[in-house]
C-alpha positions in Angstrom: -8.5 -40.0 9.4 -11.0 -40.9 6.6 -12.3 -38.2 4.5 -16.3 -38.0 5.5 -17.1 -35.1 4.2 -14.6 -32.4 2.2 -13.6 -29.1 4.2 -12.2 -26.0 2.5 -9.0 -25.5 4.8 -8.6 -21.9 3.8 -11.9 -20.4 4.5 -12.7 -23.5 6.9 -15.9 -24.2 5.2 -18.2 -27.3 3.8 -20.4 -27.4 1.1 -24.1 -27.3 2.3 -25.3 -29.2 -0.3 -22.6 -31.9 0.4 -23.7 -31.9 3.9 -26.8 -32.6 3.3 -26.3 -35.9 1.2 -23.9 -37.0 4.0 -26.4 -36.8 6.4 -28.7 -38.8 4.2 -31.9 -36.1 4.4 -34.9 -37.3 2.8 -36.2 -33.7 2.5 -35.3 -31.9 -1.2 -31.9 -29.8 -0.2 -33.9 -26.4 -1.4 -36.5 -27.2 1.2 -34.2 -28.2 4.1 -31.6 -25.7 3.9 -34.0 -22.9 4.2 -35.4 -24.5 7.4 -32.0 -24.8 8.8 -31.1 -21.2 8.8 -33.8 -20.4 10.8 -32.5 -22.0 13.8 -30.5 -18.6 13.9 -27.9 -18.4 11.1 -26.9 -15.2 9.6 -26.4 -14.7 5.9 -23.0 -13.3 5.2 -21.9 -14.5 8.8 -22.5 -18.2 9.0 -22.7 -19.1 5.4 -22.2 -17.5 1.8 -24.5 -18.1 -1.3 -22.7 -19.8 -4.5 -23.1 -21.6 -7.7 -21.8 -25.0 -7.9 -21.1 -27.5 -10.8 -22.5 -30.7 -11.5 -20.5 -33.7 -11.5 -22.3 -34.7 -15.2 -21.8 -31.1 -16.6 -25.5 -29.9 -15.8 -26.6 -26.8 -15.1 -24.8 -24.8 -11.8 -27.1 -25.3 -9.0 -27.3 -23.0 -6.0 -25.4 -23.9 -2.9 -23.8 -22.3 0.3 -20.6 -22.2 2.1 -21.2 -23.0 5.5 -18.9 -22.5 8.2 -17.5 -25.4 10.5 -19.7 -24.3 13.7 -23.1 -24.1 11.5 -22.5 -27.4 10.1 -21.5 -29.0 13.4 -25.0 -27.4 14.9 -27.1 -28.7 12.1 -25.7 -32.1 12.4 -26.7 -32.0 15.9 -30.2 -30.7 15.3 -30.8 -33.9 13.0 -30.4 -36.3 15.9 -29.2 -39.2 13.8 -26.4 -41.5 13.7 -25.1 -40.1 10.3 -25.2 -36.7 12.2 -23.2 -37.7 15.5 -20.9 -39.2 12.7 -20.0 -36.3 11.0 -20.1 -33.8 13.8 -17.5 -35.9 15.4 -15.4 -36.1 12.1 -15.4 -31.9 12.3 -14.7 -31.8 15.7 -11.9 -34.0 15.1 -10.8 -32.3 12.1 -10.9 -28.9 14.2 -8.6 -30.6 16.8 -5.9 -31.5 14.3 -6.5 -28.0 12.6 -5.5 -26.2 16.0 -2.3 -28.6 16.7 1.0 -26.1 16.9 2.5 -28.1 13.7 -0.7 -26.9 11.9 -0.9 -23.4 12.7 2.8 -22.9 12.2 2.0 -24.4 8.6 -0.6 -22.4 7.9 1.5 -19.4 9.2 4.4 -20.4 6.8 1.7 -21.0 4.0 0.1 -17.3 4.6 3.9 -16.1 4.8 4.7 -17.6 1.6 1.5 -15.8 -0.3 2.4 -12.5 1.2 6.6 -12.4 0.2 4.6 -13.6 -3.1 2.5 -10.6 -3.1 5.7 -8.4 -2.2 7.9 -9.5 -4.6 5.0 -9.0 -7.5 4.7 -5.3 -6.1 8.5 -4.6 -6.1 8.6 -5.9 -9.5 6.3 -3.7 -10.6 8.1 -0.9 -8.7 11.3 -1.5 -10.3 9.9 -1.6 -13.5 8.3 2.0 -12.9 11.6 3.6 -11.5 13.5 2.0 -14.5 11.6 4.0 -16.7 11.7 7.4 -14.5 14.8 9.5 -15.2 16.7 10.1 -12.1 15.9 13.9 -12.6 12.2 13.1 -12.1 12.5 11.1 -9.2 14.9 13.8 -7.6 12.6 16.7 -8.6 9.4 14.8 -7.2 10.8 15.4 -3.7 10.8 19.0 -4.1 7.9 19.5 -6.6 5.6 20.2 -3.8 7.6 22.6 -1.4 6.1 26.0 -1.0 9.3 26.8 1.7 11.9 28.9 0.2 15.6 28.0 1.2 19.2 29.7 1.4 21.6 29.3 -1.5 23.8 27.2 1.0 20.9 25.0 1.7 20.6 24.1 -2.1 24.3 23.2 -1.9 23.6 20.6 0.5 20.3 19.3 -0.8 22.4 18.9 -4.1 25.1 17.1 -2.2 23.1 14.7 0.0 21.9 13.4 -3.5 25.1 13.1 -5.4 25.5 16.3 -7.0 29.4 17.0 -5.2 28.7 21.0 -5.0 29.5 23.3 -1.9 27.9 26.9 -1.2 30.6 28.7 -2.7 30.9 26.7 -5.9 27.0 27.1 -6.2 27.0 30.9 -5.9 29.6 30.8 -8.4 27.9 28.7 -11.3 24.6 30.7 -10.3 26.5 33.8 -11.4 28.2 32.6 -14.3 24.9 31.1 -15.8 23.4 34.7 -15.4 20.9 33.5 -12.6 22.6 36.0 -10.2 24.0 39.3 -10.6 28.2 39.0 -10.8 28.8 42.7 -10.8 30.4 43.9 -7.5 28.2 46.2 -5.1 25.0 46.1 -3.6 23.2 43.8 -5.9 26.2 41.2 -6.1 24.7 37.8 -5.7 21.0 39.2 -5.8 18.8 37.6 -8.6 18.6 38.7 -12.5 15.4 40.0 -13.5 15.4 37.0 -15.9 15.8 34.5 -12.5 12.9 36.7 -10.8 10.6 36.7 -13.9 11.2 32.7 -14.0 9.9 32.6 -10.3 13.4 30.8 -9.3 14.1 33.1 -6.4 12.5 35.7 -3.9 14.5 37.7 -2.0 14.2 38.2 1.8 14.5 41.9 3.4 15.6 42.8 6.6 16.5 46.0 8.5 19.4 46.5 10.5 19.6 49.4 12.9 23.3 50.9 13.1 24.8 52.5 16.1 24.8 55.7 14.5 21.0 55.4 14.5 20.5 54.9 10.7 18.9 52.1 9.2 20.5 49.5 6.9 18.2 47.0 4.7 19.9 43.7 4.5 18.8 41.4 1.5 19.2 38.0 1.2 18.6 35.5 -1.8 16.1 32.6 -1.3 15.7 29.5 -3.7 11.9 29.1 -4.1 10.4 25.4 -4.5 10.1 26.2 -8.1 13.9 27.0 -8.4 14.8 24.2 -6.4 13.1 22.0 -8.9 14.5 23.8 -11.7 18.1 23.6 -10.6 17.6 19.9 -9.4 16.8 19.2 -13.1 19.7 21.4 -14.2 22.6 19.6 -12.4 21.1 16.2 -12.9 21.0 16.8 -16.6 24.1 17.9 -17.2 
């Protein structure tokens, strides 16, 4: 098919100035195009203004990208052999554009562009991850935690993220490092004053009614959100 009018295949638009030239309109373009718009076309929907460069390097002139539908209607309005020829050319282009082969080709082209965007985005993310220390990546997961968890759950969280430690060993470590009281008695495995001042733990108290009618207070050590982040950093930088 001989090219009568250049079509932008990405946007399916043509230049209004080039259409004006191909239709051999005698009226000046700046007078002709506003009259065409009065036939019911909308700026931003059927056409978009732009500045076009001249071949001789002169001052850019105002032009418009117009839709194929608008171009076909303008051709029909002219009622000239040129209008008929250009309109038929655009109709034939649309038919070719909508063949299964062309639809597939456009889909593949679009997919290639999206893949390139994803590659660039992923490359940026990989660079960010390389710059981040493992402790920062891990700690981010609990940095907004407002829920305190049991020491046993803390051990599970650590193990899921590559720190091979169980509940028993974690309790031992916390006692040896001075975070929990290691003296046998009612305070055993309770947070030390230092740990409480740092906000690493809180203590959940519950009452238990004994068979003899007495009441016993049961205390459970729990790791705060701040404590979770603190200990995760400790283990990952050890």
